[in-house]
N, C-alpha and C positions, 0 to 999 in steps of 0.2 A: 368700766365702760369698754366695750369691744369696738375695734375699728374694722370697717368694711374694706379698708384699703389692703391690697395684697402686701405681704411681707417684702421689704426691700424697696418699695416705692416711696418716693418722697412726696410730700403734700404738693409741691410745685409741679409734679408730674401729672397730677390729676387734671390740671388745667392745660389744655393744649397751647403751646407757645407758637405764636405766629412769627415766622422768620421773614425778614424782608427778602425781596427777590434777589437772586444771585446772578451775577454777570459771568459770562464765559471768559471774558478777558478783563484785566484790570481797568477800571474807569479812570484812566489818567486824566488829570486836568490839562487841557490844552494851554500852551504858553501864549500869553498876550491876548487872550480872548477879549473881544470888544475894543481892541486898539488897532492902530495902523500896523503894528508889528506882530499881528497874529500869526501863529505857526501855520505852516501849510499842511495839507492832508498827508502828503508823502512824508513829511517830517514826523507827523503824529504816528504814522504806521511804523516808521523806523524806531521811534522811541518806545512804542508799544512792544515791538519785537525785542528790544533791549531789556525792557522790564520783565519780559517772560523768558529771557535768556535763550532765545531762538534767533535764527537769522531772519532777516526781512523776507527772503525768498521762502522760507518755511512757513512763516505767518501768512504770506500771500497764498501759497500753494495749499496749505491745510485748512485755513480758516476762512479767508476772504474769497478766493477763486471759486470754491464749490458753491458758495452762496450767490456769487455773481453770475456764474455760468450754469449751475446745476450740478448735482452730485455725480452724475454719470458722464459728464463731459470729458472728452480726452484732452488733457491739458498740455500735451507735448508742445505744440506750436502756439496755441492760444495764450498760454501763460507767458511765453517769451515776448509775444506781441504786447501783452499788458505791461510787462516790466519795461520794455523799451519805450513805451509811450506813457509811462506811469505819471510823469509830471503833468502833462497837459490833460491826461484822462482823469486823474484824481483831483487836481487843483483847479482845473478850468471851469467853464460854464457849459456843461453838457449832461447828457443822460447818465453817462458813466459816473461822473462826480456825485450826482444825486443818489445813484444806486449804492456806490461805495460808502457814502456818508450814512445812508440808511442801514447798511450792513454793519458798519462800525458802531452806530448808535445801538443796534440790537445786541451786538456782542459785548459792549461795555455798559449798556443800560444808561448811556448819556443821551441827551437830547439836543446838543448844541454843535455837533460835529460838521454839519453842513456849512457852518460859518468859517471852516478852514479851507474853503474853496471860493472861487469867484461866482458861485451860484447866485449870489445877491445881485449880480449885474445883469441877470436875464431880462431881456426886453429893452435895455437901453445901451448895452455895449455889445458889439458883435463878437461872438466867440472865436471867429476866424482870426488867426494870428495874434490872439490875446496872450497866449502863453509861450514861453521859451521852448525851444526844442532841446537845448542842453541845460544842464544845471549851472547856476551861477551862485557865487558865494563871496563873502567878505572874510578873509582870513583874520583880520583884526577883530571883527565882531565875534567870530567863533572863539578866538583865543581869549578875549575879554570875558565871554560867558563862562568858559572853562575855568579861568583863573579866579573868577568870583564865586565859583561853586554852583553856578546855576546850570540849568539843563542846556545842553547843546542842541540847538534846533535851527531849522531853516524857515525864515519868515515867508509867508505867502508872497509878499512883495518881491522877493528875489526871483520868483518864477514868472513875473510879468515881462513880456517882450519889450515893452516900452521903458522899463527900468534899466538904465545903462551903467549905473554905478550905485554903490551903497548909499541909500538915502541919508545915512548918518554922516556922510562926507568924511569917512575915515581916511587917514593918510595912506593906508594900504591900497585904497581904490585910486589914489592919485598916481600910483605906480602901476601901470598897466600889467607888467609882468608879475606883480605880486598879488593881483586880485583875480577872482574868479568871474569877473564881469568883462568878457572880451569885447573891447570897443571896436575891433576891426571886423567882427562877425555881424552879419545881418540876420537876426533871429526871426 
């Protein structure tokens, strides 16, 4: 019996295999999704950069900013504005956070990245003065996460202006000098 199949082709090659869609960036699982300790969008971007072994700046400049501003936009000044206001822009409740979440969703093929911002508060919390101007952190929580082998991330809660100390009441936050939550600043 003769075969009509060309020499060197396997039977499985006769049937086209459908490949699932491929993402441009790794679809990292956000930390704490659906909990009060959910990771912030800026933390997710930083972890995404680390996963791709590039700097956060490179990820922003080469992947996110062109989609946010357009491929022909001159980034010299605009990108530095974005980075300087990244916390409130990416994590807050505003048009930029929704655009960035949409861009990250398309690059990673995830659908849940808007929940890494305060976008859920739209309509019932004023976005004005919602987010800190400077980064806050809890050194104890970061050390604990690292020593336990978990991902190092910044919870969205740490970006809220109203949060004055680590919600976990860590001993590090009791010592003002040891904690990234400056009590003397009005954010």
